[in-house]
VEXGUVEX-870944 format. One record per residue: residue number from 1; residue in three letters; x, y, z of N, C-alpha, C in turn. Coordinates in nm, 2 decimals, padded with zeros to 4 digits. Atoms other than C-alpha are relative to their C-alpha. Layout:
<pts>
{NUM,"ALA",{X,Y,Z},{X,Y,Z},{X,Y,Z}}
...
</pts>
This chain:
<pts>
{1,"UNK",{00.05,-00.09,-00.11},{-03.65,-06.26,-03.65},{00.11,00.00,00.11}}
{2,"UNK",{-00.09,-00.01,-00.12},{-03.39,-06.35,-03.40},{00.14,00.05,-00.04}}
{3,"UNK",{-00.15,-00.05,00.05},{-03.09,-06.24,-03.62},{00.03,00.13,00.04}}
{4,"UNK",{-00.02,-00.14,-00.02},{-03.14,-05.87,-03.56},{00.03,00.03,00.15}}
{5,"UNK",{-00.03,-00.06,-00.14},{-03.13,-05.86,-03.18},{00.13,00.01,00.04}}
{6,"UNK",{-00.15,-00.02,-00.04},{-02.76,-05.92,-03.13},{00.06,00.13,-00.06}}
{7,"UNK",{-00.05,-00.13,00.06},{-02.69,-05.63,-03.36},{-00.05,00.11,00.09}}
{8,"UNK",{00.06,-00.10,-00.10},{-02.92,-05.41,-03.13},{00.09,00.01,00.10}}
{9,"UNK",{-00.07,-00.01,-00.12},{-02.74,-05.51,-02.84},{00.16,00.05,-00.03}}
{10,"UNK",{-00.14,-00.04,00.03},{-02.40,-05.46,-03.01},{00.00,00.15,-00.03}}
{11,"UNK",{00.00,-00.14,00.02},{-02.50,-05.11,-03.12},{-00.01,00.08,00.13}}
{12,"UNK",{00.02,-00.08,-00.12},{-02.61,-05.01,-02.78},{00.13,-00.02,00.07}}
{13,"UNK",{-00.14,00.02,-00.07},{-02.27,-05.15,-02.63},{00.09,00.09,-00.06}}
{14,"UNK",{-00.09,-00.09,00.08},{-02.08,-04.95,-02.90},{-00.04,00.14,00.05}}
{15,"UNK",{00.05,-00.13,-00.03},{-02.28,-04.64,-02.81},{00.05,00.04,00.14}}
{16,"UNK",{-00.03,-00.02,-00.13},{-02.21,-04.68,-02.44},{00.17,00.02,00.02}}
{17,"UNK",{-00.14,-00.02,00.00},{-01.84,-04.73,-02.52},{00.05,00.14,-00.05}}
{18,"UNK",{-00.04,-00.13,00.07},{-01.82,-04.42,-02.75},{-00.03,00.11,00.11}}
{19,"UNK",{00.04,-00.12,-00.11},{-02.01,-04.21,-02.47},{00.10,-00.01,00.11}}
{20,"UNK",{-00.10,00.01,-00.10},{-01.76,-04.33,-02.22},{00.14,00.07,-00.03}}
{21,"UNK",{-00.13,-00.06,00.06},{-01.46,-04.24,-02.44},{-00.02,00.15,00.00}}
{22,"UNK",{00.02,-00.15,00.01},{-01.61,-03.89,-02.50},{00.01,00.06,00.13}}
{23,"UNK",{00.00,-00.06,-00.14},{-01.67,-03.83,-02.13},{00.15,00.00,00.05}}
{24,"UNK",{-00.14,00.00,-00.05},{-01.31,-03.94,-02.06},{00.09,00.10,-00.07}}
{25,"UNK",{-00.08,-00.10,00.07},{-01.16,-03.72,-02.33},{-00.03,00.15,00.04}}
{26,"UNK",{00.06,-00.13,-00.04},{-01.38,-03.42,-02.22},{00.08,00.03,00.15}}
{27,"UNK",{-00.05,-00.02,-00.13},{-01.25,-03.48,-01.85},{00.15,00.02,-00.01}}
{28,"UNK",{-00.14,-00.01,00.02},{-00.89,-03.51,-01.97},{00.03,00.13,-00.05}}
{29,"UNK",{-00.01,-00.14,00.04},{-00.91,-03.18,-02.16},{-00.02,00.11,00.09}}
{30,"UNK",{00.02,-00.09,-00.10},{-01.07,-03.00,-01.88},{00.11,00.00,00.10}}
{31,"UNK",{-00.11,00.01,-00.09},{-00.79,-03.12,-01.64},{00.13,00.07,-00.06}}
{32,"UNK",{-00.12,-00.06,00.06},{-00.53,-03.01,-01.89},{-00.02,00.15,-00.01}}
{33,"UNK",{00.02,-00.14,00.01},{-00.69,-02.66,-01.94},{00.01,00.04,00.15}}
{34,"UNK",{-00.01,-00.06,-00.14},{-00.71,-02.62,-01.56},{00.15,00.00,00.05}}
{35,"UNK",{-00.15,00.00,-00.04},{-00.34,-02.71,-01.51},{00.06,00.10,-00.08}}
{36,"UNK",{-00.06,-00.10,00.08},{-00.24,-02.48,-01.79},{-00.04,00.14,00.07}}
{37,"UNK",{00.06,-00.10,-00.05},{-00.46,-02.21,-01.63},{00.09,00.04,00.13}}
{38,"UNK",{-00.07,-00.01,-00.12},{-00.29,-02.27,-01.30},{00.14,00.04,-00.01}}
{39,"UNK",{-00.15,-00.03,00.03},{00.07,-02.25,-01.44},{00.02,00.13,-00.06}}
{40,"UNK",{-00.01,-00.14,00.06},{-00.01,-01.92,-01.62},{-00.02,00.10,00.09}}
{41,"UNK",{00.02,-00.11,-00.09},{-00.11,-01.75,-01.32},{00.12,00.07,00.06}}
{42,"UNK",{-00.11,-00.07,-00.04},{00.12,-01.46,-01.22},{00.02,-00.03,00.15}}
{43,"UNK",{-00.03,00.02,-00.14},{00.30,-01.51,-00.88},{-00.03,00.14,00.08}}
{44,"UNK",{00.03,-00.12,-00.07},{00.21,-01.26,-00.61},{00.11,00.10,00.01}}
{45,"UNK",{-00.09,-00.10,00.00},{00.40,-00.93,-00.61},{00.05,00.03,00.14}}
{46,"UNK",{-00.05,-00.04,-00.13},{00.62,-00.89,-00.31},{00.11,00.11,-00.01}}
{47,"UNK",{-00.09,-00.10,00.02},{00.83,-00.59,-00.24},{00.06,00.03,00.14}}
{48,"UNK",{-00.07,-00.02,-00.12},{01.08,-00.47,00.04},{-00.05,00.13,00.05}}
{49,"UNK",{00.06,-00.11,-00.06},{00.91,-00.22,00.27},{00.09,00.12,00.02}}
{50,"UNK",{-00.09,-00.11,-00.05},{01.21,-00.01,00.39},{00.03,00.07,-00.13}}
{51,"UNK",{-00.05,-00.08,00.13},{01.29,00.10,00.02},{-00.09,00.11,-00.03}}
{52,"UNK",{00.09,-00.09,00.02},{00.98,00.31,00.04},{-00.01,00.12,00.11}}
{53,"UNK",{-00.02,-00.11,-00.10},{01.08,00.52,00.34},{00.14,00.04,00.03}}
{54,"UNK",{-00.14,-00.04,-00.02},{01.43,00.66,00.30},{00.00,00.11,00.10}}
{55,"UNK",{-00.02,-00.10,-00.13},{01.53,00.84,00.63},{00.14,00.05,-00.01}}
{56,"UNK",{-00.13,-00.07,00.03},{01.81,01.10,00.56},{-00.01,00.13,00.08}}
{57,"UNK",{00.01,-00.12,-00.08},{01.88,01.38,00.82},{00.00,00.12,-00.10}}
{58,"UNK",{00.01,-00.11,00.07},{01.79,01.71,00.68},{-00.08,00.00,-00.13}}
{59,"UNK",{00.08,00.03,00.13},{01.59,01.58,00.38},{-00.14,00.07,00.02}}
{60,"UNK",{00.13,-00.06,00.00},{01.28,01.78,00.29},{-00.07,-00.04,-00.13}}
{61,"UNK",{00.08,00.04,00.11},{00.99,01.69,00.07},{-00.11,00.11,00.00}}
{62,"UNK",{00.10,-00.11,00.00},{00.75,01.97,-00.04},{-00.11,-00.05,-00.09}}
{63,"UNK",{00.11,00.04,00.06},{00.40,01.90,-00.14},{-00.10,00.12,-00.03}}
{64,"UNK",{00.10,-00.10,00.02},{00.12,02.08,-00.31},{-00.13,-00.08,00.03}}
{65,"UNK",{00.12,00.06,-00.04},{-00.23,02.01,-00.18},{-00.12,00.07,-00.05}}
{66,"UNK",{00.13,-00.05,00.04},{-00.58,02.07,-00.30},{-00.10,-00.05,00.12}}
{67,"UNK",{00.09,00.04,-00.12},{-00.83,02.07,-00.01},{-00.14,00.04,-00.04}}
{68,"UNK",{00.15,-00.03,00.03},{-01.21,02.05,-00.07},{-00.09,-00.04,00.11}}
{69,"UNK",{00.08,-00.01,-00.13},{-01.41,02.13,00.25},{-00.14,-00.07,-00.04}}
{70,"UNK",{00.13,00.04,00.04},{-01.76,01.95,00.26},{-00.09,00.12,-00.02}}
{71,"UNK",{00.08,-00.12,00.04},{-01.90,02.30,00.27},{00.11,00.11,-00.03}}
{72,"UNK",{-00.10,-00.10,00.05},{-01.73,02.58,00.09},{00.09,-00.02,-00.12}}
{73,"UNK",{-00.07,00.01,00.11},{-01.48,02.63,-00.19},{00.13,-00.08,00.02}}
{74,"UNK",{-00.13,00.07,-00.01},{-01.17,02.42,-00.26},{00.11,00.11,00.01}}
{75,"UNK",{-00.10,-00.08,-00.01},{-00.84,02.59,-00.17},{00.13,-00.07,-00.01}}
{76,"UNK",{-00.13,00.06,00.01},{-00.48,02.53,-00.22},{00.09,00.02,00.13}}
{77,"UNK",{-00.09,-00.01,-00.12},{-00.22,02.45,00.05},{00.13,-00.06,-00.04}}
{78,"UNK",{-00.13,00.07,00.03},{00.13,02.33,00.09},{00.03,-00.08,00.12}}
{79,"UNK",{-00.05,00.08,-00.12},{00.31,02.08,00.33},{00.15,-00.03,-00.04}}
{80,"UNK",{-00.12,00.02,00.02},{00.66,02.04,00.39},{00.05,-00.12,00.11}}
{81,"UNK",{-00.04,00.10,-00.09},{00.80,01.72,00.55},{00.16,00.03,00.01}}
{82,"UNK",{-00.13,-00.02,-00.02},{01.14,01.74,00.70},{00.06,-00.11,00.11}}
{83,"UNK",{-00.07,00.08,-00.11},{01.37,01.48,00.88},{00.09,00.09,00.08}}
{84,"UNK",{-00.06,-00.10,-00.08},{01.47,01.71,01.15},{00.11,-00.04,00.08}}
{85,"UNK",{-00.12,00.03,-00.08},{01.69,01.52,01.38},{-00.03,-00.15,00.04}}
{86,"UNK",{00.02,00.13,-00.07},{01.74,01.18,01.57},{-00.01,00.02,00.14}}
{87,"UNK",{00.03,-00.01,-00.14},{01.61,01.13,01.91},{-00.02,-00.15,00.06}}
{88,"UNK",{00.01,00.13,-00.07},{01.57,00.85,02.16},{-00.13,-00.01,00.08}}
{89,"UNK",{00.11,00.04,-00.08},{01.25,00.69,02.29},{00.00,-00.14,00.05}}
{90,"UNK",{-00.01,00.14,-00.04},{01.24,00.40,02.52},{00.12,-00.07,-00.03}}
{91,"UNK",{-00.12,00.07,00.04},{01.61,00.34,02.45},{00.02,-00.04,-00.14}}
{92,"UNK",{-00.02,00.03,00.16},{01.56,00.33,02.07},{00.01,00.14,-00.06}}
{93,"UNK",{-00.04,-00.13,00.08},{01.68,00.58,01.82},{-00.10,00.00,-00.11}}
{94,"UNK",{00.09,-00.01,00.10},{01.43,00.72,01.60},{00.04,00.14,-00.09}}
{95,"UNK",{-00.01,-00.11,00.09},{01.42,00.97,01.30},{-00.13,00.09,00.03}}
{96,"UNK",{00.11,-00.09,-00.04},{01.20,01.28,01.40},{-00.03,00.07,-00.12}}
{97,"UNK",{00.06,-00.05,00.13},{00.99,01.38,01.09},{-00.11,00.10,00.04}}
{98,"UNK",{00.12,-00.10,-00.04},{00.79,01.71,01.11},{-00.06,00.03,-00.14}}
{99,"UNK",{00.07,-00.05,00.11},{00.52,01.82,00.88},{-00.05,00.13,00.03}}
{100,"UNK",{00.05,-00.14,-00.02},{00.44,02.19,00.84},{-00.09,00.03,-00.11}}
{101,"UNK",{00.10,-00.02,00.10},{00.12,02.28,00.67},{-00.03,00.15,-00.01}}
{102,"UNK",{00.03,-00.15,00.01},{00.05,02.62,00.52},{-00.13,00.02,-00.11}}
{103,"UNK",{00.11,-00.03,00.09},{-00.27,02.76,00.36},{-00.14,-00.04,00.05}}
{104,"UNK",{00.14,00.04,-00.05},{-00.55,02.59,00.56},{00.02,-00.01,00.16}}
{105,"UNK",{-00.02,00.01,-00.15},{-00.60,02.64,00.94},{-00.03,-00.11,00.06}}
{106,"UNK",{00.06,00.12,-00.07},{-00.79,02.32,01.00},{00.09,-00.12,-00.01}}
{107,"UNK",{-00.07,00.11,00.01},{-00.51,02.09,00.90},{00.13,00.04,00.08}}
{108,"UNK",{-00.11,-00.03,-00.08},{-00.25,02.09,01.18},{00.13,-00.06,-00.03}}
{109,"UNK",{-00.13,00.06,00.02},{00.12,02.05,01.17},{00.01,-00.13,00.08}}
{110,"UNK",{-00.02,00.13,-00.06},{00.25,01.70,01.27},{00.13,-00.04,00.03}}
{111,"UNK",{-00.14,00.06,-00.04},{00.54,01.51,01.42},{-00.02,-00.15,00.01}}
{112,"UNK",{00.01,00.14,-00.01},{00.60,01.15,01.37},{00.15,-00.05,00.01}}
{113,"UNK",{-00.14,00.07,-00.03},{00.90,00.93,01.48},{00.00,-00.13,-00.08}}
{114,"UNK",{-00.01,00.11,00.09},{01.03,00.66,01.25},{00.12,-00.08,00.03}}
{115,"UNK",{-00.12,00.09,-00.04},{01.27,00.37,01.33},{00.03,-00.12,-00.11}}
{116,"UNK",{-00.03,00.10,00.09},{01.44,00.13,01.09},{00.03,-00.13,00.09}}
{117,"UNK",{-00.02,00.12,-00.06},{01.45,-00.24,01.21},{-00.01,-00.11,-00.11}}
{118,"UNK",{00.01,00.11,00.09},{01.49,-00.58,01.05},{-00.14,-00.04,-00.02}}
{119,"UNK",{00.14,00.02,00.02},{01.11,-00.62,01.08},{-00.06,00.09,-00.09}}
{120,"UNK",{00.05,-00.10,00.07},{01.05,-00.31,00.88},{00.02,00.15,00.07}}
{121,"UNK",{-00.01,-00.13,-00.04},{00.98,00.06,00.95},{-00.11,00.02,00.11}}
{122,"UNK",{00.11,-00.03,-00.11},{00.81,00.15,01.29},{-00.03,00.14,00.01}}
{123,"UNK",{00.05,-00.16,-00.03},{00.62,00.47,01.39},{-00.03,00.01,00.14}}
{124,"UNK",{00.05,-00.05,-00.11},{00.54,00.65,01.69},{-00.06,00.14,-00.02}}
{125,"UNK",{00.06,-00.12,00.02},{00.30,00.94,01.67},{00.01,00.10,00.11}}
{126,"UNK",{00.00,-00.11,-00.10},{00.32,01.28,01.85},{-00.10,-00.02,00.11}}
{127,"UNK",{00.09,00.02,-00.11},{00.16,01.24,02.19},{-00.01,-00.14,00.05}}
{128,"UNK",{00.01,00.14,-00.04},{00.20,00.87,02.20},{00.15,-00.06,00.03}}
{129,"UNK",{-00.13,00.04,-00.02},{00.57,00.88,02.30},{00.02,-00.11,00.11}}
{130,"UNK",{-00.01,00.10,-00.11},{00.50,00.66,02.61},{-00.05,-00.14,-00.04}}
{131,"UNK",{00.07,00.14,00.04},{00.31,00.40,02.41},{00.09,-00.09,-00.09}}
{132,"UNK",{-00.09,00.08,00.08},{00.46,00.11,02.22},{-00.01,00.04,-00.15}}
{133,"UNK",{-00.01,-00.03,00.13},{00.58,00.16,01.87},{-00.09,-00.10,-00.09}}
{134,"UNK",{00.08,00.09,00.08},{00.39,00.01,01.57},{00.04,-00.01,-00.13}}
{135,"UNK",{-00.07,00.03,00.14},{00.47,-00.13,01.23},{-00.07,00.07,-00.10}}
{136,"UNK",{00.06,-00.08,00.11},{00.42,00.12,00.94},{00.00,-00.07,-00.14}}
{137,"UNK",{-00.04,00.08,00.13},{00.59,-00.08,00.66},{00.08,-00.13,00.04}}
{138,"UNK",{-00.09,00.12,-00.03},{00.68,-00.45,00.71},{00.11,-00.02,-00.09}}
{139,"UNK",{-00.14,00.02,00.07},{01.01,-00.58,00.58},{-00.05,-00.05,-00.13}}
{140,"UNK",{00.05,00.05,00.10},{00.82,-00.77,00.33},{-00.14,00.02,-00.03}}
{141,"UNK",{00.14,-00.01,00.02},{00.49,-00.68,00.17},{-00.05,-00.06,-00.13}}
{142,"UNK",{00.07,00.08,00.11},{00.28,-00.90,-00.06},{-00.14,00.08,-00.02}}
{143,"UNK",{00.12,-00.07,00.04},{00.00,-00.74,-00.25},{-00.11,-00.08,00.05}}
{144,"UNK",{00.12,00.06,-00.07},{-00.33,-00.81,-00.06},{00.03,-00.01,00.15}}
{145,"UNK",{-00.03,00.00,-00.14},{-00.15,-00.81,00.28},{-00.07,00.10,00.08}}
{146,"UNK",{00.07,-00.10,-00.09},{-00.33,-00.64,00.56},{00.07,-00.01,00.14}}
{147,"UNK",{-00.06,00.00,-00.13},{-00.19,-00.53,00.89},{-00.05,00.14,00.07}}
{148,"UNK",{00.05,-00.11,-00.07},{-00.28,-00.27,01.16},{00.04,00.01,00.16}}
{149,"UNK",{-00.03,-00.02,-00.13},{-00.26,-00.15,01.52},{-00.11,00.11,00.07}}
{150,"UNK",{00.08,-00.09,-00.08},{-00.45,00.03,01.79},{00.09,00.09,00.09}}
{151,"UNK",{-00.10,-00.10,-00.07},{-00.28,00.35,01.93},{-00.11,00.09,00.09}}
{152,"UNK",{00.07,-00.10,-00.08},{-00.40,00.61,02.19},{-00.05,00.11,-00.10}}
{153,"UNK",{00.04,-00.11,00.10},{-00.44,00.84,01.87},{-00.11,-00.05,-00.09}}
{154,"UNK",{00.11,00.04,00.09},{-00.67,00.61,01.68},{00.04,-00.15,-00.04}}
{155,"UNK",{-00.02,00.12,00.06},{-00.69,00.27,01.51},{00.04,00.02,-00.15}}
{156,"UNK",{-00.04,00.01,00.14},{-00.50,00.21,01.18},{00.00,-00.13,-00.06}}
{157,"UNK",{00.01,00.11,00.07},{-00.56,-00.04,00.93},{00.06,00.03,-00.14}}
{158,"UNK",{-00.07,-00.01,00.14},{-00.34,-00.10,00.61},{-00.03,-00.12,-00.08}}
{159,"UNK",{00.01,00.10,00.08},{-00.39,-00.29,00.30},{00.09,00.03,-00.12}}
{160,"UNK",{-00.08,-00.03,00.12},{-00.13,-00.32,00.02},{-00.08,-00.05,-00.12}}
{161,"UNK",{00.10,00.01,00.10},{-00.33,-00.27,-00.29},{00.08,-00.05,-00.14}}
{162,"UNK",{-00.06,00.02,00.12},{-00.08,-00.27,-00.59},{00.13,00.07,-00.01}}
{163,"UNK",{-00.11,-00.08,00.04},{00.25,-00.17,-00.75},{-00.02,00.07,-00.14}}
{164,"UNK",{00.05,-00.07,00.12},{00.19,00.09,-01.02},{00.08,00.13,-00.01}}
{165,"UNK",{-00.05,-00.12,00.03},{00.32,00.40,-01.18},{-00.09,00.12,00.04}}
{166,"UNK",{00.08,-00.11,-00.05},{00.20,00.74,-01.06},{00.05,00.13,-00.08}}
{167,"UNK",{-00.03,-00.13,00.05},{00.20,01.08,-01.24},{-00.03,00.10,00.09}}
{168,"UNK",{00.03,-00.11,-00.08},{00.24,01.39,-01.05},{00.03,00.12,-00.08}}
{169,"UNK",{-00.03,-00.11,00.07},{00.26,01.74,-01.16},{00.15,00.04,-00.03}}
{170,"UNK",{-00.13,-00.02,00.02},{00.64,01.74,-01.13},{00.08,-00.10,-00.09}}
{171,"UNK",{-00.05,00.10,00.07},{00.72,01.41,-01.28},{-00.08,-00.14,00.01}}
{172,"UNK",{00.06,00.13,-00.01},{00.63,01.04,-01.32},{00.09,-00.10,00.08}}
{173,"UNK",{-00.07,00.09,-00.08},{00.72,00.78,-01.06},{-00.04,-00.14,-00.03}}
{174,"UNK",{00.03,00.14,00.05},{00.76,00.41,-01.15},{00.00,-00.09,00.13}}
{175,"UNK",{00.01,00.10,-00.09},{00.68,00.11,-00.94},{-00.03,00.05,00.14}}
{176,"UNK",{00.03,-00.07,-00.12},{00.51,00.30,-00.66},{-00.09,-00.12,00.08}}
{177,"UNK",{00.09,00.08,-00.09},{00.35,00.09,-00.36},{-00.13,00.08,00.03}}
{178,"UNK",{00.12,-00.06,-00.03},{-00.01,00.17,-00.33},{-00.07,-00.06,00.12}}
{179,"UNK",{00.05,00.06,-00.13},{-00.15,00.14,00.03},{-00.15,00.08,00.02}}
{180,"UNK",{00.12,-00.06,-00.06},{-00.50,00.19,00.16},{00.01,00.00,00.16}}
{181,"UNK",{-00.02,-00.01,-00.15},{-00.51,00.32,00.52},{-00.12,00.06,00.05}}
{182,"UNK",{00.11,-00.05,-00.08},{-00.81,00.36,00.74},{00.02,00.04,00.14}}
{183,"UNK",{-00.03,-00.06,-00.13},{-00.78,00.58,01.05},{-00.12,00.03,00.06}}
{184,"UNK",{00.13,-00.02,-00.08},{-01.06,00.55,01.30},{00.04,00.07,00.13}}
{185,"UNK",{-00.01,-00.07,-00.13},{-01.07,00.81,01.58},{-00.14,00.01,00.06}}
{186,"UNK",{00.13,00.00,-00.08},{-01.34,00.89,01.83},{-00.11,00.07,-00.07}}
{187,"UNK",{00.09,-00.08,00.07},{-01.52,01.14,01.62},{-00.01,-00.01,-00.16}}
{188,"UNK",{-00.01,-00.01,00.15},{-01.42,01.08,01.26},{00.08,-00.11,-00.04}}
{189,"UNK",{-00.09,00.10,00.06},{-01.29,00.81,01.02},{00.06,00.05,-00.12}}
{190,"UNK",{-00.07,-00.07,00.12},{-01.03,00.92,00.76},{00.05,-00.12,-00.08}}
{191,"UNK",{-00.05,00.09,00.09},{-00.95,00.71,00.45},{00.09,00.05,-00.08}}
{192,"UNK",{-00.10,-00.04,00.07},{-00.63,00.75,00.29},{00.03,-00.10,-00.12}}
{193,"UNK",{-00.07,00.08,00.09},{-00.47,00.61,-00.03},{00.14,00.07,-00.02}}
{194,"UNK",{-00.14,-00.06,00.02},{-00.09,00.66,-00.05},{00.07,-00.09,-00.11}}
{195,"UNK",{-00.09,00.04,00.11},{00.16,00.61,-00.33},{00.14,00.02,00.05}}
{196,"UNK",{-00.15,-00.02,-00.04},{00.52,00.55,-00.22},{00.09,-00.05,-00.10}}
{197,"UNK",{-00.09,00.04,00.09},{00.80,00.55,-00.46},{00.14,-00.05,00.05}}
{198,"UNK",{-00.13,00.06,-00.05},{01.12,00.34,-00.41},{00.10,00.12,00.02}}
{199,"UNK",{-00.10,-00.10,-00.02},{01.39,00.57,-00.27},{-00.04,00.14,00.02}}
{200,"UNK",{00.07,-00.15,-00.01},{01.16,00.87,-00.24},{-00.09,00.00,00.12}}
{201,"UNK",{00.11,-00.01,-00.11},{00.86,00.80,00.00},{-00.12,00.03,-00.06}}
{202,"UNK",{00.13,-00.03,00.05},{00.52,00.93,-00.04},{00.00,00.10,-00.11}}
{203,"UNK",{00.02,-00.09,00.10},{00.46,01.09,-00.37},{-00.13,00.05,-00.02}}
{204,"UNK",{00.14,-00.03,00.02},{00.09,01.10,-00.37},{-00.08,-00.05,00.11}}
{205,"UNK",{00.10,00.05,-00.10},{-00.19,01.09,-00.11},{-00.13,00.06,-00.02}}
{206,"UNK",{00.14,-00.06,00.00},{-00.56,01.13,-00.10},{-00.05,-00.02,00.13}}
{207,"UNK",{00.07,00.02,-00.14},{-00.76,01.18,00.22},{-00.15,00.03,-00.02}}
{208,"UNK",{00.15,-00.01,00.02},{-01.14,01.15,00.26},{-00.06,-00.03,00.14}}
{209,"UNK",{00.06,00.02,-00.14},{-01.34,01.21,00.58},{-00.14,00.09,00.00}}
{210,"UNK",{00.13,-00.07,-00.01},{-01.67,01.38,00.69},{00.01,00.15,-00.01}}
{211,"UNK",{-00.01,-00.15,00.00},{-01.52,01.73,00.69},{00.07,00.05,-00.14}}
{212,"UNK",{-00.07,-00.05,00.12},{-01.30,01.75,00.38},{00.07,-00.12,-00.08}}
{213,"UNK",{-00.10,00.09,00.08},{-01.11,01.55,00.10},{00.12,00.08,-00.05}}
{214,"UNK",{-00.12,-00.07,00.05},{-00.77,01.63,-00.02},{00.08,-00.08,-00.10}}
{215,"UNK",{-00.09,00.08,00.09},{-00.52,01.53,-00.28},{00.14,00.08,00.01}}
{216,"UNK",{-00.14,-00.07,-00.02},{-00.14,01.59,-00.20},{00.10,-00.07,-00.10}}
{217,"UNK",{-00.10,00.06,00.09},{00.14,01.54,-00.46},{00.13,00.07,00.03}}
{218,"UNK",{-00.14,-00.05,-00.02},{00.51,01.57,-00.43},{00.04,00.10,-00.11}}
{219,"UNK",{-00.03,-00.12,00.10},{00.64,01.90,-00.59},{00.16,-00.01,-00.01}}
{220,"UNK",{-00.16,-00.01,00.00},{01.02,01.88,-00.48},{00.05,-00.07,00.10}}
{221,"UNK",{-00.07,00.07,-00.10},{01.26,01.67,-00.30},{00.14,00.09,00.03}}
{222,"UNK",{-00.13,-00.07,-00.02},{01.55,01.87,-00.13},{00.09,-00.10,00.10}}
{223,"UNK",{-00.09,00.10,-00.08},{01.84,01.62,-00.01},{00.06,00.08,00.12}}
{224,"UNK",{-00.07,-00.04,-00.12},{01.99,01.66,00.33},{00.14,00.04,-00.03}}
{225,"UNK",{-00.15,-00.03,00.01},{02.35,01.81,00.38},{00.08,-00.13,00.00}}
{226,"UNK",{-00.08,00.12,00.00},{02.62,01.56,00.32},{00.06,-00.02,00.15}}
{227,"UNK",{-00.05,00.02,-00.14},{02.74,01.40,00.66},{00.14,00.06,00.03}}
{228,"UNK",{-00.13,-00.06,-00.03},{03.03,01.57,00.83},{00.12,-00.09,00.00}}
{229,"UNK",{-00.11,00.08,00.00},{03.37,01.43,00.78},{00.07,00.00,00.13}}
{230,"UNK",{-00.08,00.00,-00.14},{03.55,01.33,01.11},{00.14,00.05,-00.03}}
{231,"UNK",{-00.15,-00.04,00.01},{03.88,01.52,01.15},{00.09,-00.09,00.07}}
</pts>
């Protein structure tokens, strides 16, 4: 009668040992799986911002635009960006870039000043010439980064979304930087998505607000004239 009891205790002890070993093995396997998953994660993509905004005097970029008003039919328009000249604002030298719109009266022509610096590409909008410049493209941009500014013309918020290829009617552009831009003004908020190709600039842009939506795609790039040789 008393002989069987030690066996029962021994069986219970063995079960506890086996259970402990199984728990330990499972924990070790989980830890290994976790470390493998962490090691396999891709590093964040980081790009150099200045490569997406080449500034060359006389250079022109021509766009095809489809504009869809909230009320009415869609219509086709054109836009031409030109690096017109260099000028000085607050003792700093800027490239003066004009945009001329054709085909839609409610989209005005624009003027933007750009300046290269070690920190990135800075902007000043037309009408804000007496206000501080602000950072359009930081020198280094990591996907997921956010930055922004408040200007007299409105509040701008940028988000770096991805690096991806983009198809346009004229050609395919590789490794484009995709940005989301939210522009808040007094009476309207405009949401943009911009795709900028290395060495080219903006090759595609979408706009959406309470009055219209639009899609702009790069049709042609016309290089500026070669620099004059000194005599």
